[in-house]
C-alpha positions as CSV (number, residue, x, y, z in Angstrom):
1,M,-8.5,-0.6,-1.7
2,R,-11.4,-1.1,0.7
3,A,-12.1,-0.5,4.3
4,E,-10.5,-3.2,6.4
5,T,-11.1,-4.5,9.9
6,T,-9.1,-6.4,12.4
7,A,-9.8,-10.2,12.5
8,D,-13.2,-9.6,10.6
9,S,-14.4,-7.7,13.7
10,D,-17.6,-5.6,13.3
11,D,-16.1,-3.1,15.8
12,F,-16.0,0.2,13.9
13,E,-13.0,1.5,16.1
14,L,-10.8,-1.5,15.1
15,R,-10.7,-0.7,11.4
16,H,-7.4,0.0,9.7
17,D,-8.6,2.3,7.0
18,F,-9.6,5.6,8.7
19,G,-11.8,7.2,6.1
20,N,-14.2,6.7,3.4
21,A,-11.9,4.8,1.1
22,E,-14.6,3.9,-1.5
23,A,-15.5,7.5,-2.0
24,N,-11.9,8.6,-1.9
25,L,-10.9,6.1,-4.7
26,R,-13.9,7.2,-6.8
27,F,-12.6,10.8,-6.5
28,L,-9.2,9.7,-7.7
29,D,-10.5,7.7,-10.6
30,E,-12.5,10.8,-11.7
31,A,-9.9,13.5,-11.1
32,A,-6.4,12.1,-10.9
33,A,-5.8,11.1,-14.5
34,F,-2.8,9.1,-13.5
35,T,-0.1,8.8,-16.1
36,P,3.1,6.8,-16.3
37,G,6.0,8.5,-14.5
38,M,3.7,10.8,-12.4
39,R,5.2,11.7,-9.2
40,V,2.8,11.4,-6.2
41,L,2.9,12.4,-2.7
42,E,0.2,11.6,0.0
43,V,0.3,13.9,3.0
44,G,-1.0,12.1,6.0
45,S,-0.6,8.5,5.0
46,G,-2.0,6.9,8.2
47,H,-1.7,3.2,8.0
48,G,-0.5,3.2,4.4
49,A,-3.5,1.7,2.6
50,L,-3.6,4.3,-0.2
51,V,0.2,4.4,-0.7
52,R,0.1,0.6,-1.0
53,H,-2.9,0.8,-3.5
54,L,-1.1,3.4,-5.7
55,L,2.2,1.5,-5.7
56,R,0.3,-1.6,-6.9
57,R,-1.0,0.6,-9.8
58,G,2.6,1.2,-10.8
59,L,2.9,4.8,-9.7
60,S,5.9,6.6,-8.2
61,V,4.4,7.5,-4.8
62,R,5.7,8.7,-1.5
63,G,4.0,9.3,1.8
64,V,4.5,11.4,4.9
65,E,2.9,11.0,8.3
66,V,3.2,12.7,11.7
67,S,2.3,9.6,13.7
68,A,5.2,7.2,14.4
69,A,2.6,4.6,15.6
70,S,0.7,4.8,12.4
71,I,4.0,4.1,10.4
72,R,4.7,1.1,12.5
73,E,1.2,-0.1,11.9
74,S,1.6,0.4,8.2
75,R,4.7,-1.9,8.4
76,A,2.8,-4.5,10.3
77,L,0.0,-4.5,7.8
78,Y,1.8,-4.1,4.5
79,G,5.5,-4.4,5.0
80,E,7.9,-1.6,4.1
81,L,6.3,1.4,2.4
82,P,7.9,4.6,1.2
83,I,6.4,6.6,4.1
84,E,8.5,8.8,6.2
85,R,7.8,10.6,9.5
86,V,7.5,14.4,9.6
87,E,7.0,16.9,12.3
88,G,4.8,19.9,11.7
89,I,3.9,21.2,8.3
90,G,7.3,21.1,6.5
91,L,7.7,18.7,3.6
92,P,11.2,17.3,3.3
93,F,11.4,17.6,-0.5
94,A,12.9,19.9,-3.0
95,D,10.9,22.5,-4.9
96,N,8.8,21.0,-7.9
97,S,9.2,17.5,-6.7
98,F,5.8,16.1,-7.4
99,D,3.1,16.3,-10.1
100,L,0.2,15.3,-7.7
101,L,-0.3,15.8,-3.9
102,L,-3.1,14.0,-2.1
103,S,-4.6,14.3,1.3
104,F,-7.8,12.8,2.8
105,D,-9.2,13.8,6.2
106,V,-6.1,15.7,6.9
107,F,-6.6,19.4,6.1
108,E,-9.0,19.9,8.9
109,H,-6.4,18.8,11.5
110,I,-3.7,21.3,10.4
111,S,-3.8,24.4,12.4
112,D,-1.5,26.4,10.2
113,T,-3.3,25.8,6.9
114,D,-1.7,28.8,5.2
115,G,1.8,27.4,6.0
116,H,0.7,23.9,4.7
117,L,-0.5,25.4,1.4
118,R,2.7,27.3,1.0
119,E,4.5,24.0,1.3
120,V,2.1,22.1,-1.0
121,R,2.6,24.9,-3.6
122,R,6.4,24.8,-3.2
123,V,6.8,21.0,-3.7
124,L,4.3,20.9,-6.6
125,A,5.7,21.1,-10.2
126,P,4.2,23.8,-12.4
127,R,0.6,22.9,-13.2
128,G,0.8,20.4,-10.5
129,R,-2.4,19.5,-8.6
130,Y,-3.5,19.1,-5.0
131,L,-6.4,16.7,-4.5
132,L,-8.0,16.8,-1.1
133,Q,-10.9,15.8,0.8
134,T,-12.0,17.6,4.0
135,P,-15.3,17.8,5.9
136,N,-17.7,20.7,5.6
137,K,-17.4,23.0,8.6
138,W,-21.1,23.3,9.1
139,T,-22.1,19.7,9.0
140,N,-19.0,18.3,10.7
141,A,-19.1,20.7,13.6
142,A,-22.5,19.4,14.6
143,F,-21.5,15.8,14.1
144,E,-18.2,15.9,15.9
145,T,-19.7,17.8,18.8
146,I,-22.3,14.9,19.2
147,R,-19.6,12.4,18.8
148,W,-17.1,13.9,21.3
149,R,-19.9,15.3,23.5
150,S,-17.7,18.3,23.7
151,F,-17.2,21.4,21.6
152,T,-13.8,21.9,23.1
153,A,-12.6,18.5,21.9
154,L,-14.0,19.3,18.4
155,Q,-12.0,22.5,18.3
156,A,-8.8,20.7,19.4
157,D,-9.2,17.8,16.9
158,H,-10.8,19.5,13.8
159,C,-9.1,22.9,14.3
160,A,-9.2,24.0,10.6
161,L,-12.7,23.1,9.3
162,H,-13.8,25.3,6.3
163,T,-17.0,26.1,4.6
164,Y,-17.3,25.9,0.8
165,R,-16.5,29.6,0.4
166,Q,-13.7,29.7,2.9
167,L,-11.9,26.8,1.3
168,R,-12.2,28.2,-2.2
169,R,-10.9,31.6,-1.1
170,R,-8.0,30.1,1.0
171,L,-6.8,27.9,-1.9
172,G,-7.3,30.8,-4.4
173,R,-5.1,33.1,-2.2
174,H,-2.3,30.6,-2.5
175,G,-2.3,30.5,-6.3
176,F,-4.7,27.6,-7.0
177,D,-7.5,27.3,-9.4
178,V,-10.2,25.3,-7.6
179,R,-12.8,22.8,-8.7
180,F,-15.2,21.0,-6.3
181,H,-16.1,17.5,-7.5
182,D,-19.4,15.7,-7.1
183,V,-18.4,12.5,-5.2
184,P,-21.2,10.5,-3.5
185,V,-20.2,9.7,0.1
186,V,-23.1,7.5,1.3
187,T,-21.2,4.2,1.2
188,D,-21.2,1.2,3.6
189,F,-18.5,3.0,5.6
190,F,-20.6,6.1,5.9
191,R,-23.7,4.2,7.1
192,R,-21.6,2.2,9.6
193,K,-20.1,5.5,11.0
194,L,-23.4,7.1,11.5
195,Q,-24.8,4.0,13.1
196,H,-21.8,3.7,15.4
197,Y,-21.9,7.3,16.7
198,L,-25.6,8.2,16.3
199,G,-27.4,4.9,16.4
200,A,-30.5,4.1,14.5
201,S,-31.3,7.8,14.3
202,G,-28.2,8.4,12.2
203,L,-29.5,5.9,9.5
204,M,-32.9,7.4,9.6
205,L,-31.3,10.9,9.2
206,I,-29.8,10.0,5.8
207,T,-33.0,8.5,4.5
208,L,-34.6,11.9,5.3
209,V,-31.7,14.1,4.0
210,N,-29.4,12.2,1.7
211,P,-26.2,14.4,1.6
212,D,-25.4,13.1,-1.9
213,R,-28.4,15.0,-3.2
214,L,-27.4,18.3,-1.8
215,P,-25.8,21.2,-3.7
216,L,-21.9,20.9,-3.5
217,R,-21.5,23.8,-1.0
218,F,-23.8,21.9,1.5
219,R,-22.3,18.5,1.1
220,T,-20.9,16.7,4.2
221,N,-17.5,16.3,2.6
222,F,-15.7,18.5,0.0
223,Y,-13.7,16.8,-2.7
224,V,-11.4,19.5,-4.2
225,E,-9.0,19.6,-7.2
226,A,-6.6,22.5,-6.8
227,L,-4.5,23.3,-9.9
228,K,-1.3,25.2,-9.3
229,R,-1.2,28.3,-11.4
230,E,1.8,29.4,-13.3
C-alpha cells in the first residue's frame, strides 16, 4: 500500500490515503507478526486502503468507520470491502472477537478515550494486541494550530492528544502492557505534508531537527503496541 492521489494530481488535499502509509506499514511489518487465521479489526478504516492491503495478504480482516462518505469512497476506489459504519465508540462485535486491533490517526479524535479503550479490551481475545499510531501532543498541538490558524479548531479536531507519559498511563490503567516502537516517519508523505502546510520553512525545519533522531518520548508520532493482560 502506498499513498495515492486522484488523477496523478500533485494536490496534497486530493490524496485518498489520509496518513503516513509508508511508516504505518513499516510498523505493522515490525510489530504485527501476522499469522494464518489471525482475526484483525481496523478502527477508523477511512477510504479502506489498509483493509484492502490486509485482505490481499490473506488475513481475516474487518473495518469500522464513522463516516458514511468515507465508506462510499472506499467502494468507489476498491469495490466492496468488509467495512461497516458505526456511531460513537461502540464496537458491534462480541467479546474476544479479534486477535489484533489497529488504528492509525484515530485515537486523537476520540473524545471518550477511556470508553474506547474499554471497548478495545472487550473485543480483544486474551493476549490480543492493540496497535495504534497517534500524534505526540506537544509537537502536534503546535503544528495543527499553525495549520488551522486556530487553537479552537485544534481542540475540536484533535480533542484527545496525549504525551508519551499520558498515553502509557492511560493504556496501563485499562489493563495493557505498553511498548513504544521506533518507527521513522520522515517519508515522502511527511515532507509533502510539511511543505503543503508550512512551505519551504517546513522542509528546512526537518533538516535542522529530524524527528526520527529524537528520543521516543519526543517523536512527532507515537507507534504503540498494547498487549492485553490476562
